[in-house]
C-alpha positions in Angstrom: 77.7 100.5 119.6 74.8 98.0 119.4 74.5 94.7 121.3 75.1 92.6 118.2 78.5 94.2 117.6 79.4 93.7 121.2 78.3 90.0 121.1 80.2 89.4 117.8 83.3 91.0 119.3 83.0 88.9 122.4 82.7 85.6 120.5 85.6 86.6 118.2 87.9 87.2 121.2 86.9 83.9 122.9 87.4 81.8 119.7 90.6 83.5 118.6 92.2 83.9 122.0 93.0 87.6 121.9 91.9 91.1 120.9 94.3 91.5 118.0 93.4 88.1 116.5 89.7 89.0 116.9 90.3 92.2 115.1 91.9 90.3 112.2 89.0 87.9 112.1 86.3 90.5 112.1 88.1 93.2 110.0 87.7 95.7 112.8 90.5 97.6 114.7 91.9 96.2 117.9 90.7 99.4 119.6 87.1 98.9 118.4 87.1 95.3 119.7 88.4 96.5 123.1 85.8 99.2 123.3 83.0 96.6 122.4 84.2 94.3 125.2 84.4 97.1 127.7 80.9 98.3 126.8 79.5 94.7 127.1 81.1 94.2 130.5 79.8 97.6 131.7 76.3 96.8 130.5 76.3 93.3 132.1 78.0 94.5 135.2 80.5 91.6 135.2 84.1 91.0 134.1 84.1 88.6 131.2 87.9 88.3 130.6 91.1 88.1 132.7 93.6 90.2 130.8 97.4 90.0 131.1 100.2 91.1 128.9 100.5 87.5 127.5 97.0 86.1 127.4 93.2 86.7 127.6 91.2 84.1 129.4 87.5 83.8 130.2 86.3 84.3 133.8 83.6 82.0 135.2 81.0 84.6 134.2 82.5 84.9 130.8 82.4 81.1 130.3 78.7 81.0 131.3 78.0 83.9 129.0 79.8 82.3 126.1 77.8 79.0 126.5 74.5 80.9 126.3 75.5 83.6 123.7 77.3 81.4 121.2 74.3 79.4 120.1 72.3 82.6 119.8 74.8 84.1 117.4 74.9 80.8 115.5 71.2 80.8 115.2 71.2 84.4 113.9 73.8 83.4 111.3 71.8 80.3 110.3 68.5 82.3 109.9 70.4 84.7 107.6 71.7 81.8 105.6 68.3 80.1 105.5 66.8 83.1 103.7 68.8 82.1 100.7 69.5 78.4 100.1 69.4 76.1 103.2 71.7 73.5 101.7 74.2 75.7 99.9 74.5 78.3 102.6 74.6 76.0 105.6 78.0 77.2 106.7 80.3 77.3 109.7 82.3 75.1 112.0 81.0 71.9 113.7 83.2 70.3 116.2 82.6 66.5 116.5 84.1 64.3 119.1 84.2 60.5 118.8 86.3 57.6 120.0 89.3 57.0 117.8 88.7 53.6 116.3 84.9 54.0 115.9 85.5 57.4 114.4 88.1 56.1 111.9 85.8 53.2 110.9 82.4 54.7 110.8 82.5 58.6 111.0 85.5 59.5 108.8 83.9 57.7 105.8 80.8 59.9 106.1 82.7 63.2 106.0 83.1 63.4 102.2 79.4 62.9 101.6 78.5 65.4 104.4 80.8 68.1 103.0 79.5 67.4 99.4 75.9 68.0 100.6 76.9 71.0 102.7 79.9 72.7 101.0 79.9 75.6 103.4 80.5 73.4 106.5 83.8 73.0 108.3 84.2 69.8 110.3 86.7 69.6 113.2 86.8 65.8 113.9 88.2 65.1 117.3 89.3 61.5 117.5 90.0 60.5 121.1 89.3 57.5 123.3 89.1 59.9 126.3 85.6 61.2 127.0 85.8 64.9 126.2 84.1 67.6 128.3 81.6 69.0 125.8 81.4 72.4 127.4 85.1 73.0 128.1 86.2 71.6 124.8 83.4 73.4 122.9 82.1 70.1 121.3 79.0 70.6 119.2 78.3 66.9 118.7 79.7 63.9 120.5 79.3 60.3 119.3 79.5 57.8 122.1 79.6 54.0 122.4 78.4 53.0 125.8 76.9 54.9 128.8 76.5 58.6 128.7 77.6 60.3 131.9 76.5 63.9 131.3 73.2 64.1 133.0 72.3 67.5 131.5 73.1 66.5 127.9 70.6 65.8 125.0 71.0 62.2 123.9 69.7 60.6 120.7 70.2 56.8 120.7 71.0 55.6 117.2 71.7 51.8 117.4 73.3 49.2 119.6 76.5 47.1 119.2 77.3 43.7 120.8 80.6 42.8 122.5 82.8 40.2 120.7 85.7 38.3 122.1 88.4 37.5 119.5 92.0 36.3 119.1 94.4 35.4 116.3 94.5 31.8 115.1 98.2 31.7 115.8 97.6 32.5 119.4 94.9 29.8 119.8 97.2 27.2 118.1 99.7 27.8 120.8 97.4 28.2 123.8 94.1 26.6 122.9 90.6 28.0 122.6 88.7 28.9 125.8 85.6 26.7 126.1 84.1 28.7 128.9 84.6 32.3 130.2 86.3 30.8 133.3 89.0 29.5 131.0 90.1 33.1 130.3 91.9 33.0 133.7 94.5 30.9 131.9 94.8 33.1 128.8 96.6 36.3 128.0 93.7 38.9 127.8 94.5 42.3 126.4 92.6 44.9 128.4 91.1 48.1 127.1 90.8 50.5 130.0 88.8 53.3 128.4 85.4 51.8 127.9 84.2 51.3 131.5 84.6 47.5 131.3 88.4 47.2 131.9 89.5 43.8 133.4 86.0 42.7 134.3 84.5 41.1 131.2 80.7 40.6 131.2 79.2 37.2 130.3 75.9 35.3 130.7 75.3 31.8 131.8 72.5 29.5 133.0 72.2 31.6 136.2 72.2 35.0 134.5 74.9 37.7 134.0 78.3 37.6 135.7 81.7 39.1 135.3 85.0 37.3 134.8 88.2 39.0 136.0 90.9 38.9 133.2 94.5 40.0 132.9 97.4 39.9 130.6 100.7 41.5 129.6 99.1 44.5 127.7 96.7 47.1 128.9 95.9 50.4 127.1 93.4 53.2 127.0 93.5 52.9 123.2 91.4 50.4 121.2 93.9 50.7 118.4 96.6 49.3 120.7 94.5 46.4 121.8 93.5 45.7 118.2 97.2 45.7 117.1 98.0 43.3 119.9 95.3 40.9 118.9 96.3 41.0 115.2 99.9 40.3 116.2 98.8 37.1 118.1 99.7 38.5 121.5 96.4 37.6 123.2 92.6 37.8 123.3 90.7 41.1 123.1 87.1 42.2 123.9 85.7 44.6 121.4 82.4 46.1 120.4 81.1 44.4 117.3 81.1 47.7 115.3 84.8 48.2 116.2 85.8 45.1 114.2 86.8 46.3 110.8 87.1 44.1 107.7 90.8 43.5 108.4 89.7 41.7 111.6 87.3 39.6 109.6 89.9 37.4 107.9 90.6 33.7 108.4 93.4 34.4 111.0 90.9 36.0 113.4 88.6 33.7 115.5 85.7 34.8 117.7 85.2 32.8 120.9 82.6 32.4 123.6 79.9 33.9 121.3 77.1 32.1 123.2 78.2 33.6 126.5 78.2 37.2 125.3 74.9 39.1 125.3 76.0 42.6 126.5 75.1 45.4 124.1 76.2 49.0 124.2 74.2 52.0 122.9 75.6 54.2 120.1 74.4 57.7 120.8 74.6 61.2 119.4 74.9 63.8 122.1 74.5 67.6 122.3 75.4 69.7 125.3 72.4 71.0 127.1 71.8 74.3 125.2 68.7 76.3 124.8 69.4 76.8 121.2 71.2 74.4 118.8 72.3 75.8 115.5 70.8 74.5 112.3 74.1 73.3 111.0 74.7 71.2 114.1 71.1 69.7 113.8 71.8 69.0 110.1 75.1 67.3 110.8 73.4 65.3 113.6 70.6 64.2 111.3 73.0 63.2 108.5 75.2 61.1 110.9 72.1 59.5 112.4 70.7 58.3 109.1 74.1 57.1 107.9 74.9 55.2 111.1 71.6 53.5 111.0 72.2 52.4 107.4 75.7 51.1 108.2 74.4 49.2 111.2 71.6 47.7 109.2 73.9 46.6 106.4 76.4 45.1 108.9 73.7 43.2 110.8 72.2 42.0 107.6 75.5 40.6 106.5 76.3 38.9 109.8 
């Protein structure tokens, strides 16, 4: 059995979660898959899987081998496809992670055009305000607003977005409009806890940058929840400018303290630190980068 068969069997077991499922995916027998894994483990001198009657899980060595081997197999597949038509044959799964609100507003609208350009692609769009571990969750491309914490990742900065403080007119009719950031101490501020800012909102004054401690009766790790609270007139929220959809740009929504807000956050595309990145991931990254730059330019031109 050659190394390519062993590698293909290994990848299939990892991605399907078992030997029988891998056999169904590859069209081989379960016995041949098992023999391929055993031959690979013997050749490498390590155990790649922990086997039990109920599950098959990767060992630490298996995880490291998968991280290095998967891009190699992807690259082989891509080279084969590129021999025909690069666009039509660019195929396979790309797993993309992005914050829920930003993804809904700015990434989901790009998917139809992306799939029309590359019909062979499959996109797994993971919408979550939690920062996903790119290695553990097998993320090919992450789109982040704000600081990037993975020191070994490959980061491509696309654009920036400002912070905007907003509330519903009905709320301000009842409680007044804050004239200075210090006035927020007397307002109901709805706090998003997932973006690194939390209850310390950043402002700028004559003496430079400073933070104001805010609080209110609603906190959440979901931007959608804070957005819904602001729309309902519950209180004031702090958002990135790109997270304000058109439905927040109606007469009932008022932005405040604009002259005191200068903070900007980077919008970045991120790869895990891999020696090889497949052509399909590169192509998706290039497509998203161009589209996001265009959307950002249109928005800034309209503001």
